[in-house]
MOPAC internal coordinates of N, CA, C and O (Angstrom, degrees):
PM7 1SCF
backbone

  N    0.0000 0     0.00 0     0.00 0    0    0    0
  C    1.4698 1     0.00 0     0.00 0    1    0    0
  C    1.5272 1   108.16 1     0.00 0    2    1    0
  O    1.2310 1   120.09 1   -48.76 1    3    2    1
  N    1.3211 1   117.44 1   131.24 1    3    2    1
  C    1.4533 1   119.26 1   179.10 1    5    3    2
  C    1.5208 1   109.76 1   -84.98 1    6    5    3
  O    1.2310 1   121.25 1   -37.18 1    7    6    5
  N    1.2963 1   115.21 1   142.82 1    7    6    5
  C    1.4668 1   120.59 1  -178.10 1    9    7    6
  C    1.5185 1   110.20 1   -82.34 1   10    9    7
  O    1.2310 1   120.36 1   -32.46 1   11   10    9
  N    1.2932 1   116.92 1   147.54 1   11   10    9
  C    1.4488 1   123.20 1  -179.42 1   13   11   10
  C    1.5145 1   108.85 1  -105.74 1   14   13   11
  O    1.2310 1   120.46 1   -67.28 1   15   14   13
  N    1.3132 1   116.73 1   112.72 1   15   14   13
  C    1.4659 1   122.90 1  -179.36 1   17   15   14
  C    1.5209 1   112.45 1    52.15 1   18   17   15
  O    1.2310 1   120.34 1  -141.75 1   19   18   17
  N    1.3166 1   116.95 1    38.25 1   19   18   17
  C    1.4527 1   121.25 1   174.56 1   21   19   18
  C    1.5186 1   114.89 1    75.89 1   22   21   19
  O    1.2310 1   119.61 1  -164.87 1   23   22   21
  N    1.3385 1   118.35 1    15.13 1   23   22   21
  C    1.4672 1   120.95 1   178.63 1   25   23   22
  C    1.5212 1   109.05 1   -66.47 1   26   25   23
  O    1.2310 1   120.48 1   -35.40 1   27   26   25
  N    1.3264 1   116.69 1   144.60 1   27   26   25
  C    1.4560 1   120.78 1  -178.43 1   29   27   26
  C    1.5203 1   111.27 1   -76.83 1   30   29   27
  O    1.2310 1   120.86 1   -15.33 1   31   30   29
  N    1.3164 1   115.95 1   164.67 1   31   30   29
  C    1.4531 1   122.13 1   177.74 1   33   31   30
  C    1.5287 1   110.73 1   -60.06 1   34   33   31
  O    1.2310 1   120.15 1   147.37 1   35   34   33
  N    1.3193 1   117.32 1   -32.63 1   35   34   33
  C    1.4655 1   121.94 1  -179.86 1   37   35   34
  C    1.5298 1   111.11 1   -59.96 1   38   37   35
  O    1.2310 1   120.21 1   141.15 1   39   38   37
  N    1.3166 1   117.20 1   -38.85 1   39   38   37
  C    1.4677 1   121.70 1   178.24 1   41   39   38
  C    1.5232 1   110.02 1   -59.84 1   42   41   39
  O    1.2310 1   120.62 1   134.41 1   43   42   41
  N    1.3384 1   116.42 1   -45.59 1   43   42   41
  C    1.4543 1   120.45 1  -178.75 1   45   43   42
  C    1.5247 1   111.91 1   -68.50 1   46   45   43
  O    1.2310 1   120.04 1   142.94 1   47   46   45
  N    1.3260 1   117.53 1   -37.06 1   47   46   45
  C    1.4625 1   120.73 1   177.99 1   49   47   46
  C    1.5262 1   110.85 1   -66.06 1   50   49   47
  O    1.2310 1   120.41 1   139.03 1   51   50   49
  N    1.3351 1   116.82 1   -40.97 1   51   50   49
  C    1.4696 1   120.35 1   178.16 1   53   51   50
  C    1.5209 1   111.03 1   -65.69 1   54   53   51
  O    1.2310 1   120.02 1   138.91 1   55   54   53
  N    1.3229 1   117.57 1   -41.09 1   55   54   53
  C    1.4688 1   121.38 1   178.92 1   57   55   54
  C    1.5214 1   110.36 1   -63.34 1   58   57   55
  O    1.2310 1   120.26 1   138.43 1   59   58   57
  N    1.3162 1   117.10 1   -41.57 1   59   58   57
  C    1.4617 1   121.14 1   178.93 1   61   59   58
  C    1.5258 1   110.80 1   -63.29 1   62   61   59
  O    1.2310 1   120.36 1   137.07 1   63   62   61
  N    1.3341 1   116.92 1   -42.93 1   63   62   61
  C    1.4646 1   121.05 1   179.03 1   65   63   62
  C    1.5292 1   110.71 1   -62.93 1   66   65   63
  O    1.2310 1   120.12 1   139.21 1   67   66   65
  N    1.3298 1   117.38 1   -40.79 1   67   66   65
  C    1.4643 1   120.84 1   179.15 1   69   67   66
  C    1.5192 1   111.46 1   -66.77 1   70   69   67
  O    1.2310 1   119.83 1   141.67 1   71   70   69
  N    1.3260 1   117.94 1   -38.33 1   71   70   69
  C    1.4687 1   120.85 1   177.92 1   73   71   70
  C    1.5245 1   111.89 1   -66.37 1   74   73   71
  O    1.2310 1   120.68 1   144.37 1   75   74   73
  N    1.3250 1   116.30 1   -35.63 1   75   74   73
  C    1.4591 1   120.52 1  -176.07 1   77   75   74
  C    1.5257 1   113.29 1   -84.88 1   78   77   75
  O    1.2310 1   119.60 1   169.29 1   79   78   77
  N    1.3245 1   118.36 1   -10.71 1   79   78   77
  C    1.4633 1   122.25 1  -178.04 1   81   79   78
  C    1.5232 1   110.67 1  -133.51 1   82   81   79
  O    1.2310 1   120.01 1  -106.38 1   83   82   81
  N    1.3374 1   117.59 1    73.62 1   83   82   81
  C    1.4663 1   119.46 1  -177.91 1   85   83   82
  C    1.5348 1   111.79 1   -67.24 1   86   85   83
  O    1.2310 1   121.05 1   -28.78 1   87   86   85
  N    1.3130 1   115.59 1   151.22 1   87   86   85
  C    1.4599 1   120.78 1   176.68 1   89   87   86
  C    1.5260 1   109.38 1   -75.57 1   90   89   87
  O    1.2310 1   120.87 1   -12.95 1   91   90   89
  N    1.3127 1   115.94 1   167.05 1   91   90   89
  C    1.4661 1   121.30 1   178.42 1   93   91   90
  C    1.5330 1   110.02 1   -58.45 1   94   93   91
  O    1.2310 1   120.63 1   136.81 1   95   94   93
  N    1.3280 1   116.39 1   -43.19 1   95   94   93
  C    1.4684 1   120.71 1   179.77 1   97   95   94
  C    1.5274 1   111.07 1   -62.52 1   98   97   95
  O    1.2310 1   119.97 1   139.77 1   99   98   97
  N    1.3347 1   117.66 1   -40.23 1   99   98   97
  C    1.4624 1   120.48 1   179.11 1  101   99   98
  C    1.5237 1   111.14 1   -65.87 1  102  101   99
  O    1.2310 1   120.16 1   140.46 1  103  102  101
  N    1.3301 1   117.31 1   -39.54 1  103  102  101
  C    1.4634 1   120.64 1   177.90 1  105  103  102
  C    1.5222 1   111.06 1   -61.07 1  106  105  103
  O    1.2310 1   120.52 1   137.28 1  107  106  105
  N    1.3282 1   116.61 1   -42.72 1  107  106  105
  C    1.4662 1   120.82 1   178.53 1  109  107  106
  C    1.5283 1   110.15 1   -64.53 1  110  109  107
  O    1.2310 1   120.59 1   133.49 1  111  110  109
  N    1.3361 1   116.47 1   -46.51 1  111  110  109
  C    1.4587 1   120.86 1  -178.76 1  113  111  110
  C    1.5255 1   111.06 1   -60.32 1  114  113  111
  O    1.2310 1   119.75 1   130.84 1  115  114  113
  N    1.3395 1   118.09 1   -49.16 1  115  114  113
  C    1.4610 1   120.61 1  -178.39 1  117  115  114
  C    1.5154 1   111.40 1   -66.93 1  118  117  115
  O    1.2310 1   120.20 1   144.81 1  119  118  117
  N    1.3210 1   117.23 1   -35.19 1  119  118  117
  C    1.4557 1   120.08 1   176.07 1  121  119  118
  C    1.5176 1   111.07 1   -61.06 1  122  121  119
  O    1.2310 1   120.71 1   137.75 1  123  122  121
  N    1.3300 1   116.25 1   -42.25 1  123  122  121
  C    1.4632 1   120.78 1   178.37 1  125  123  122
  C    1.5269 1   110.76 1   -66.77 1  126  125  123
  O    1.2310 1   120.38 1   134.49 1  127  126  125
  N    1.3248 1   116.88 1   -45.51 1  127  126  125
  C    1.4622 1   120.46 1  -178.01 1  129  127  126
  C    1.5246 1   111.85 1   -64.69 1  130  129  127
  O    1.2310 1   120.25 1   145.95 1  131  130  129
  N    1.3147 1   117.12 1   -34.05 1  131  130  129
  C    1.4634 1   120.02 1   179.79 1  133  131  130
  C    1.5230 1   111.90 1   -70.95 1  134  133  131
  O    1.2310 1   120.26 1   149.80 1  135  134  133
  N    1.3322 1   117.11 1   -30.20 1  135  134  133
  C    1.4617 1   119.40 1  -178.12 1  137  135  134
  C    1.5238 1   112.98 1   -91.10 1  138  137  135
  O    1.2310 1   119.62 1   154.96 1  139  138  137
  N    1.3294 1   118.32 1   -25.04 1  139  138  137
  C    1.4651 1   121.36 1  -177.11 1  141  139  138
  C    1.5250 1   111.89 1  -136.78 1  142  141  139
  O    1.2310 1   119.16 1  -123.18 1  143  142  141
  N    1.3161 1   119.21 1    56.82 1  143  142  141
  C    1.4641 1   119.90 1  -174.26 1  145  143  142
  C    1.5306 1   113.80 1   -65.48 1  146  145  143
  O    1.2310 1   119.42 1   152.42 1  147  146  145
  N    1.3422 1   118.72 1   -27.58 1  147  146  145
  C    1.4572 1   119.63 1  -176.34 1  149  147  146
  C    1.5235 1   113.13 1   -84.75 1  150  149  147
  O    1.2310 1   119.96 1   167.51 1  151  150  149
  N    1.3114 1   117.68 1   -12.49 1  151  150  149
  C    1.4518 1   121.26 1  -178.60 1  153  151  150
  C    1.5225 1   113.34 1   -93.73 1  154  153  151
  O    1.2310 1   120.09 1   176.87 1  155  154  153
  N    1.3194 1   117.43 1    -3.13 1  155  154  153
  C    1.4586 1   121.50 1  -176.91 1  157  155  154
  C    1.5210 1   109.32 1   -83.42 1  158  157  155
  O    1.2310 1   120.53 1   -52.79 1  159  158  157
  N    1.3249 1   116.60 1   127.21 1  159  158  157
  C    1.4535 1   121.65 1   177.75 1  161  159  158
  C    1.5213 1   108.30 1  -116.56 1  162  161  159
  O    1.2310 1   120.54 1   -49.13 1  163  162  161
  N    1.3215 1   116.56 1   130.87 1  163  162  161
  C    1.4472 1   122.00 1  -179.89 1  165  163  162
  C    1.5126 1   108.41 1  -114.66 1  166  165  163
  O    1.2310 1   120.45 1   -46.56 1  167  166  165
  N    1.3124 1   116.74 1   133.44 1  167  166  165
  C    1.4648 1   120.46 1   179.97 1  169  167  166
  C    1.5207 1   111.68 1    85.25 1  170  169  167
  O    1.2310 1   120.71 1    24.77 1  171  170  169
  N    1.3320 1   116.26 1  -155.23 1  171  170  169
  C    1.4619 1   121.18 1  -176.30 1  173  171  170
  C    1.4817 1   113.65 1   -82.84 1  174  173  171
  O    1.2310 1   120.10 1   180.00 1  175  174  173

């Protein structure tokens, strides 16, 4: 794996763990975004 701007292997391992284990809130958010992507408004 190539490092990005000198980041350590630990950074990549932590990111992988976070991607593979979403929180309850993230599961709800992604579930909503997958079912209604055109109704989501970001910002003002």
